[in-house]
N, C-alpha and C positions, 0 to 999 in steps of 0.2 A: 238455658240451666241443666246439669245436671241429674239423672234421679236413679241412686245406685236402686239397685231388684234388693225387693228383700233375703232376708238371710232365710233359709228352710232351718224348720224346726231341728234342733242337734239332739240326740240319745246319748248316752254314756260311750256306747262307742264308736259314735263321728268323735266328740272331744278327747277321746286317746287318742283315737289317728290325727285329727289337729297337733294337738301336743307333742305325739311321737314326729311328726313331720314339720312341725314348726322348728326342732333341736335338731333334725337336718338342713334344713334351711340355713338355722344360727351355725351349727358346726363350720357350712361351705362357705359362708361368707366371713367369718371369721380366718379359716384359714386361702383361702385367697387373697384375704386384708394384709396377715401377720404373719411374715416365716415360723414356717412351722420349725423349725429348728432352734428356733426362741425361745417356746412356749412348753414348759415343765407342767403344765395340768392345765386343764379346762371343767372350769363345774360349770352345769347350765342348768338352772332351775325356774322351770315352769310354772307360771301359775293363771290357770282359764279359772274365768268366772263368765255362766252362764247366768241370767236372768233374763225375766221379763222381753223372754225373742234379742236379746243380747251380749253380745259378747264381745269380754274384756280377755286383755294378753298381756302378762303381764313377767319380764323373764328378769335373771336375775344372771351378771355373768364374771366369774370366777376365771381369772385368768394369774396362773402364776409363770415367770420366767425367768429365762436363765437372767443369772443377773449381769452380765452385759449386753444384753436386751436395752436399748431402746426403743421398743416400744411406747405409744405415748400409749395418754387415756382419749386423744381426740380419733385417735385410732380407730381403739378399738370402741367408740361412740359411730364414728363409722361403720364401722362396718354393724352395729345391733339395727342402725340405721337405715342399711342395704339390705338386711335380711328383713322389717318389717316390712318397707316393700314389695319385697320377695310375695312374702308371707302373703297380702294386703291380694298381689294377684290369684296367689293361688286358694286365695276363703273365696276369690269371686269365680273364679271357673268350680269350683266344686261344689262349692256349700252358698250360693244362691239361687232364689227360684227367678 
């Protein structure tokens, strides 16, 4: 049985850092998964909710493509999933006690 260590109490500065770092992780994963020459615009909206020592993170990713792009929604979803996996490791390494 695997027990995850508790999330430390997060300050407003911690939440800002987490949001900024998750944005960077998302951008990196999306740029690895999708051809950058086909992306015209990338908009990330990260919403953090922190209540009762529980951190919830939602992300809305808006991607505008070149009209000839063959990028699929599945490719975008895969990149977001990879980003969440890396984000989980980041939280484990930096914000658990």
